[in-house]
N, C-alpha and C positions, 0 to 999 in steps of 0.2 A: 783523727783529724779530718775536718771536711775540705773536699778539694775545692780550689778557687774556682769560680766560673768568670772568666774575664768578660767585661763589658767594653763596648767601644767609647771612645771618649766623647764629651758632649759636643753638640753640634751647634750651639748657640751660647752666649753669656747667661741668658735665663736658665737653660739647661745647667750650666755649671754652677749658678746659685743654687738652683734646686738640689743638685747633687751634693753641695756642702750643708745646706740646711737639712737635707734627709738624713745625714750622719751627724747631726746634732752640732754642726759647726757654723757659727752665727757669723757671717762675713758680710762686708759691705760690697757694693758694685764694682768699686775698682780693683779689689782683690780678685773677685770672680772675674773680671774683664783680662787682667794680665795672666791670670791662670788658664783661662780659655785660650789666649794666644799662645801661651808657652805649649800647651797639649797639641794645638793644632799646627804650630809651625815646628815641631820637635825642637825646642829651645830650651835649655836649662833655666830655670827659675831661681833667681837669686833673692832671697828673703833676707832684709836686714831688719833690726830692731832691739829693743832691750830685751833682757832676759824675762821670760814669763809672759809673753804677750800671744803666744800661739803659734810661733812659727814652725816648730817640730810637729805639732798637731797637724798642721796642713797636710804634710806627707802622709801621716799616719791615716787621716782621714780618707785622703785620696786613694790609698792603697785598699781601704775597706770598701768605700764605695764603687771603684772600678774592678773589684774583684782581682787585684794584681798583688804579687809577692812584694812585701816591703824589705828592702835591703839597706841596712844602716851602718853608715860608716862613722863611727863616732870619733872626731878628731882630738887630738891631745898634742903636746910637745913633744917632739922627737918621733912622731909617727913616720915609719918607713916603709918601701915598697913591700918587704916580706910581711908586714902586718896588714898593710892595705890591699895589696894586690895578689900575690902568690907567694908561695913557697914550696919546696920539695920536701916531702916525707923523708928525712935523710935516714931515721932508724929503720923503716921498712926498706928502703934502697940498700942499705947495708946488709941485711938479712938476705936479700934476694941475690946479692953479688956472693956472698958466702955460699949459699945453697948452689948458685950456678958454678962456682969454682969446686964445691965439694962434687958435683955431678960430672966434672971434667969439661964444662963449656969455658973455653977461655978465649973465644973468639972476641976481642975487644970491641969492634964495632956493633955486633949483634948485642952484645952485653949492654953497651951504652944506650942502644935503640929501647931496649927492653925497660931498663930502670929510669930512662928518661922519657916516660910516656904518661899520658893521662892517668893512669891506675896510681901513680904516685904523686900526682899534682894536687896541692891543697889551694883550693880557691879561697881567696879572701874577698872582702865585699866588692872590690872594683872589678876584678875577675867575674866574679858570679852576677854582677849586674849587666854583663856583656852577652850572657848565655840564653837570654829571654827569646822565644819563638815570636814570630809575626803574630801581631794581635794579642799577645800575651806579655809583652814587655814588661818588667817589674817597674816599681818605684824606688828610685835610689836616692835615699837622703844621705847627704853628706852635712853632717851636723856640726855646728860651731867650727867653722872653717879657721876662724880666726886664733884658733888655738894652736894650729901648725905653725910650721916655719915656712919661709918663702921658697925654699927648695921644693918641698913636696906641692906647694901651690903651683910652681912651674910646672911640674911633673904632669899635675892635673890638665894642663893645657891640652896635651895630645888627646887625652882621654875625651874631654868635652869638645875637641874639634872633630875627630875622627871616629871616637867610640871604638877604639881598638887599642890592644895591649900586644907588645911583642916579647914572647917568652924565648929567649935565644935557643933553647934546646928544642922547641916545638914550631916555632916561627910566629907569625902574627895571628892573633884571634880577634876577629872582628864581629861586633854584633849583628845577628840578623836583622833585628829591630832596635834602634836606640833606646834605651831605659827612659823612663820619664824621670828627669834629674830635679831634685829640689836641693838647694844650697842655702844653709842658713849661717849666720854670724851676728854676733851680739856686739860688734863693733869695738872689740878692744883692741884691735890694730887695724888700719886700712888694708883691704884686698887690693891686689895690684890691677890696674886698669885693664892688661891683657886678658885677664880672666873674666872681667866684668863684662867685656864686650861680647862675650860668646853666650851671655844670657841675658834674659829679661830681668828687669830690677823692679822691687817692690818693697816699701818700706813699711811694716807691719807696727802700727802704733797702738797705744792702750785704747781700748774702746770707749766711747761715749757711756754717759749713764744708761741711756735707753738700750743700747746693745750689751751692755754688761749685765743689766737686770735680766735680759733674755736668756743670756748665757747661764746665769744662776738658775733660773727657772729650768731650764734645760738639764743642767748637771746636777742639779739638787731640788728635784721637783717635790721633795717632801717638806722642804724648808717654809715656814711661815711666812706669808705674803708680806707683811709688815717688816718682818726681820730681814727678809731679803733686801727690801727697799732701803731699810736703815744701813745694812751692810755695805750695798754699793754705794749709797751717797757717803758714807764715811770714808772709803776707800778713796773714791773721787776727789774728795777733799785731802785726804792723806797724801795724795800724789802731788798736790799744789804746794807743799812745803819742802824745804830742803832736808832732804834725808841722804844717808849715804847709799841705801838701796831702796827705792819705792817698791811696795807690793806689786805683782803682776796679776794676771788673771787667774793664774794657778792658785795664788794665795787667796783670791777673792772665794772661788770655789771651796779651797780646803776649811776658810773661815766659815762660811755659811754651813758648811757640812759638819764641822766641829761644834757650832753652837745649836744645830739642830740635835746632835748626838746628845747635847746637855739639856735638851728640851726647852730652850730659850724661845721667846716669841716677839723678844724686843732687846735692844742693847741698853745696857746701864753702865756707870762708871765701873763698878766694879767686875762686871763680865768682860768688859774692854781689857781692863787690867790683867786679868787672870789668863785671857786668852791672847794677848797681843804677841806672844811667841810664835803662834800659827802665821801671824802677817809679817812681821820684822824679824830679821836674823842678826841684827847687829845692836851691841848693848847701847851703844851712844843712841841709836835711834829710839830704841825702847825706853832709856831714860828720858829722853825729850818728851816723848808722849806721856810718860807717867808723871812729868813734872809738870802737867797742866795743859799742854796742847791737846791731849786726847779728851778730856774735858770740855774744851772749848770747842773742838770739832763736834762733839756729840751734841753739844747743847745747839749749834747751828743746824745739825741734821733734824733733831726732834722739831725745832721752830719751823724749819722749812717745810717738812712733811706734813706739820699739823696745819700750816698756811694753806697748803695744797688740798686738803681735805675738804 
């Protein structure tokens, strides 16, 4: 495994934009601006938007571009401190206690100091994120925060305010340098204002056609140019109709890749029908497209691209 070589954070918005572009993340200037400010001000960045627009990817790209460790806390309902912050290795502690008792060591305070030491501490993502050294702080991704409950959200307030955690048996553990914090949410519920106030905010929207086409060119460079243009135009129009779940950028990339694997150079009704499961994941949405909506959109795409040539 190659050792990471941490790099300094960008000094300008243009450098931030170049940093993202160099890692094949096609960002607009507003995102580059808020990311630059987050890095320079040591403030968490709160990214909100629909699923599949590239929020999580921002943290991954940032860690890669800056040569930092990526520590990911995947949120879910019922997430608690032992899963997110730390817990003790109880099995190893019990073995140590039995060994000390067998050796005749029964001095209670000394035994407690021994078993409640760093040796038996299991660091979960939150605590792990606070162990970065100066100039090499990790990127800490708190992904899909809206999936947790309000109790865990309230616990994060201390973390985001002081970047420290209190372990009763060891004391307070404070970050030598605060991690680069990226928080994402799909907005399935509202996040409390107290947490948002500690962050810089950015809404990540679906890209326009020009940006999405550039993303496809970068992520699926082997795709036919005409096919890529038709795929992007089709999905842009698909997002304008009422669906249970519209396709995100991830689905655009997957579809372009799938069609390329099938050696397609252009879209046709049969191909759209055969591969629609790459784009849409709900039967009602698929049924609507197959009942005529897909053919209508495809005809519009073909006509518009032909007129533009």
